[in-house]
N, C-alpha and C positions, 0 to 999 in steps of 0.2 A: 478201229474199227482196222480189223484182216481180212482183204478180198482173197478168194483161194489161189490158192498156185501150184494147187495138182485136181486130180479129177476124187471126186468122195461120194462114196457107196451111201445115200441113206434108205434108210427103210421106209418104204411108203406104197399106198396103194392107188399107182396111179391111173386114170378112167382117161384121160382126154388128150393129146398132144397137136402139137401146129408147129410148123417148120418156120423161123423168119430168119432172114438175107443178118448179113453179120457185118457189123462196119469195120469201115477200113481200117487194118493194121490192130486187132482185136483179137483174143484168145479165150475162149470160154469155156472152162472146165466145167464138168460133170457136178450135178449136184449144184452149183451154185446158184445164187439167184440171177435171171435176167433183165433188165431193163429198156427200155426202149428211147432213144431221143425222138428230137421233134424231124429229124429227118425218114423216119420210119426204119434205119438199122436199128439192130442190138447192142449191147455188149456188155460184158460184168457187170454188176445194177453198181450205181454211184448212187449218191442220194439228187436227186433233181430227175432222177428218169422215172419214165411211165415202169412200176414193176409188172412186169407181164407175164411171169412164172419160172423153175426150176429147171435147169437146162439137164433132158435127158441122156446127153453126150456130149462131146467135149468136140469142138469147133473150132480148130485154130487155124487163127486168118492173119497170123501174126504178119504174112508177108505179101499180103491182098487187098484190094481195091474193097470198095463195100460189096457186100453179098459173090466177091470175086471165088470163082470153082473151076475157073476151064483151064490154068495153066498144069502144065501133066512136065512127071519128071523123066526127058527123051531115055532114059539108061532103064530108071526101073519100071517108066509107066504108070509110078501112083502119081496123085494129084500130089502136089503143091502147095497147093491150096484149095481152106474148106472156107468156104462164105456163108455156107448154112448151117444153122445148128436148131435142132428136133428140144421142143422144152413140154415140159411137162405143165399144161394149162389148167388141170383140173386133176382132184383128188386129196390125199390128205399124206403130207411126210411129216419125217421125225427130224424137229430142226432143232437147232441151238439156241436155249433161251434160257438164258442168265436168273438162276433165281424161282422161274415158274413156279409156280403153287398150285394147287388144285379150285382154288378162290380164281384162280387167273381163265380159268373154264368159259369161252366167252366172249374173251378181251380180243381187241383187233390187235394181230401181229404185223410190224414192218418189216424191212429189210434196210440195214444199215450200209452192208456193202455186200458184196457176193457171200460173204461168207460169214456175214454176223447180221441177229436177228434180234428185235427188243419192243416190247411193250408201247416207245415212242418212237419219232419217228417222222421224216416227209410225209406228208398227206397222198402224196404219188407214189408212196413206196408200201401203201398198202396189201400188204400179203395176203390175208387171211383171217383166221377167228382161230384161236386158242381151242382144240378141242379135246383134249386132256396131256395129265402129267405123264409120260412115259418112265421118267429118269430125270435124278437133278441135272438141275440144268438142261434138262431136253422134253419139248414137249411136242405133242401131237398140233400138227393145223392143216385146219380144210383151205385151200386155196380159193381163193375168192372167184364169184362167177363173174362172168367176162360183161363189165361194165358196172361191176358193184366200188362203192364206194365205202367211205368210211363213214359214219353217224356223224351228222353234228353237234349231235347231243351229249350222245353217250361216250363215243371216242375223244377221249379228250386230249392225246397221247399225240397231235396233229394240228392242223391251222390251214385252214379254208376262205380265203371273202371274194365273192363270186356274182357278178353281175348276174349272173345265173338263178340263183334268191332272191335276192332284191336291186334294182338299180334305178331308184325315181328318189327326187329332188323336191322340195318345197317350188311351187311357180315363181318365185321371187324369193332370188338368194343373195343373201348379205355375209359379207366377212362373219367368221366364226359361229358358222351355221351346226346344228350338233350332227356327229356323225348318225345315217340312218343304215339299217343295212348292212353294217360296217365299211362305207362309203362317209366321206362326209365332203361336198363342193364349200370351197372359200373363194374370193373374188374381192381383188379392189378394183377403185375407180369410181370418181362420183355419177356418172351413169349408174354404174351399180347399185351403188348404196341409194342412190333414189327411188331406186325400185320403179326406174321409166322404161331399161331392159330386161328380158327376160334371156338371163345368162345362157340358161341348160333348160335345152327344148328335150324330153322325154317322150315318143314314139319308139312303140313297135319294140319295146327293149333295147333300144339304144338310144343313149343321151349326147345332143348337139351343144357344143363347145360355142360360144359367138360374141367375140370382145365387140365394143361398140365402136360406131362412126368416129366418136369422137377422139378430137386431138389429145391423151395426154394417159399417163400411165395405166394402166391396168393387168388384171392377171386373173386369171381363171384358174379354179386347180380342183382336179378330185382327187382325194386321197384315203387309203384308209389310216389305221391308226400301226405308230410302230409298236406290231406285234412279231415279227418275223423276225427269227434268232438265226444267222449265218452258221452257228457251228450245226445246222440241221438242213444245211443247203436253202433257198429260196430260189421260188420260179413263177414269172408273171410270162402270164400267155393275155394277147389282147388283137382285137380287129379294129384298126383305124382309118377314117379316110378322110382327109384332107381335101373338104369339102370344098375352101375358097380357100386360094392364096392369101397372104398378107400386104402388106402397102411396102415395107421399108425390111432391111436389112437384120432388123433390132424386133422383125414381130417372132416370134419365136416360139417350137410346140418343140414340148422335152419331158416324155415320159420311161418310167421306170424304177429304179430300186432307189431307197435315199432314208439317209437316219436323219434325226431332229435332237436337236438341244433340249428339245422341251416336251410332250404330247401333244405338237402339232408343228407341222413346216411352216417356220419364221415366214412373215409376210415376206423380208427382204433377201429369202434365197427363193420366194416364189417369183419375185420384180426380176433377176437374173439367175437362174438353173445351174450358170457353171461360175460362178462364185466362189472361189475360194475360203470358206472358212471353220476354223480350225473347229475339231470337232465333228464335222460333219462329213458322212461319208457316202458318196452314190454313183452308182452306173446307171446313165440315160441314154434314149437313141434321142439326136438331136435333130430339128430341122428345123434351119432360117426359112421360115414362112415364103419367102421370096428367093427362097434361090431350088427348094428341094431335093437336094443332096442329103442322102439320109448318111447322118455320120451317127457317132458315139463318142462319149466322154464319160472319165472316171476318174476317183478321187479318194483313195484307202487314206487320208488322213496323214498322210507320210508323200503320197507320191498323186501326184494335178496330171493325170492325160487330158490335155485337151482334146475339140475333136479332132479325131478319126475319119477317114470317111470308108465306108460300106462299101464304095463304088454304086448301089441303089440310089438312083432317080425315083422321086414318088411323083407318081401322075395324078393329077386335080382328079377327082371324081371317083376315084381308083380306090377300091380296099386293099391291103393287106394286112396276111397274118407272120404278128410280131413273137416271138418266144424268149425270155431273156432269164438264162441260169444260173444265180449264182450258186457256185461248188462251196464244199465248205472249204475251207482254208482263203474263200473270196476270190477266184477266178472267176471270170465271166461267159459266156458261149452266148453267141448271140443267130437266132435263127430269122429271117425272114421268109416263108412262106415254102414251110420244110424244107429248104437249102440252107447250110452252114453260112454263114459272114465274118473273115478274118480280116482283122485289122492290123496292123504294123509294130502295136504292141497290147498284149493280151490285157484286157480293163480288170482292175483290182477294186475290190471293196473291201479289201480287208477281210481276217480269220474271224475278228471279232463285234458285234455289235446287233442291235435290235432294229430293223430297216422299216418303211412303210412303201407300199405301191404308188407310185403316183403318178397323170397324165396333167402337163400343165401348158397353159398358151400364155403368152404374154408381150407387152410391146409397151415402149418407153413416150414414142408421142405419133403422129401422125394420125389418118385418118381412117387407115387400112383398117380390115375386120376379117383377119383367120375364122375360119371356118373349120372349126374339125367335132364328126362325128364318131363315138364310141360305141361299136357295136358290141363289144363283150368284153372283160375285164376281169382277170383272174388269176390270183395271186395263191398261192400253196408253199407250204414250209411246216418248220416244225415249233414246239415248244419247248423251251429252253430247261 
């Protein structure tokens, strides 16, 4: 993948533009794919961003803060920061597309960098559809309509598992429950196994995860299959509410991305998501359910980063919107309620691996019963 390094003129029939605020220290070149971050600011497209359009003009905000347009050179009177970018959001463009054939007309096209496009890619990098072959390795592409997404059925170049489509489980859940609508719920604990407690109540499109009050080792997990390939980037979005805190420091909530030694995350990992296990890579938001500090932990199978404080304190009964983007190469970005969160060491999940999305609560002993409401869970990426 090659990001643009200069303005590029593209043949186009542009029918609509929109002006976006540019992220701090970013330069967007004319003709390049533009991606939106969870903050609402735009940058040269990277897999994991939401594709918003093709840059209609250059925006050089290299020395500016997000959306900065206010600084003027006192000698020349010219702006030294350009924090707004005009972006074509409707119309047709000639775009580079290696190996395009007339048989590709109608297929979904994805941005894979600010200057590259392909028939496979990250789900949120969906650009639009091929409408014709313009020349060798060049296609006419009609940009997607606002809110338009790839088809889950016919567009096989990307992946999504979302509770918007299916988020329901059997009334009584036991370990080993099959995937349902892309999600699987698993549990460990005598109380759960006996069927005397419903650990997952689903109402109004949300799942409530509730441990038992018996003093025993218990864990409860919602997970996807491990099918998301880091080489295309992976994005997890979820709205969570800690409805009741646990009773001990060993009561933990973890959610994010993790590989697995088999087709399912093993019980030993669910019992302690921070455990260092050879071959297991992960990046997880972490909350000691009675401590309420939001932390992040990661392991790329070489460097294990323990819990790092994001400085955000969870408020019981109040939801937060979380985003985690694992970029190509493995570096992970964190966003809560549209605000980027930085920690001392950048969390990493490595440059290779196939990941699952996961939400997990667990305890080792005690009568505490942490309660987590999952309003939405969406994991997007690309096929290997």
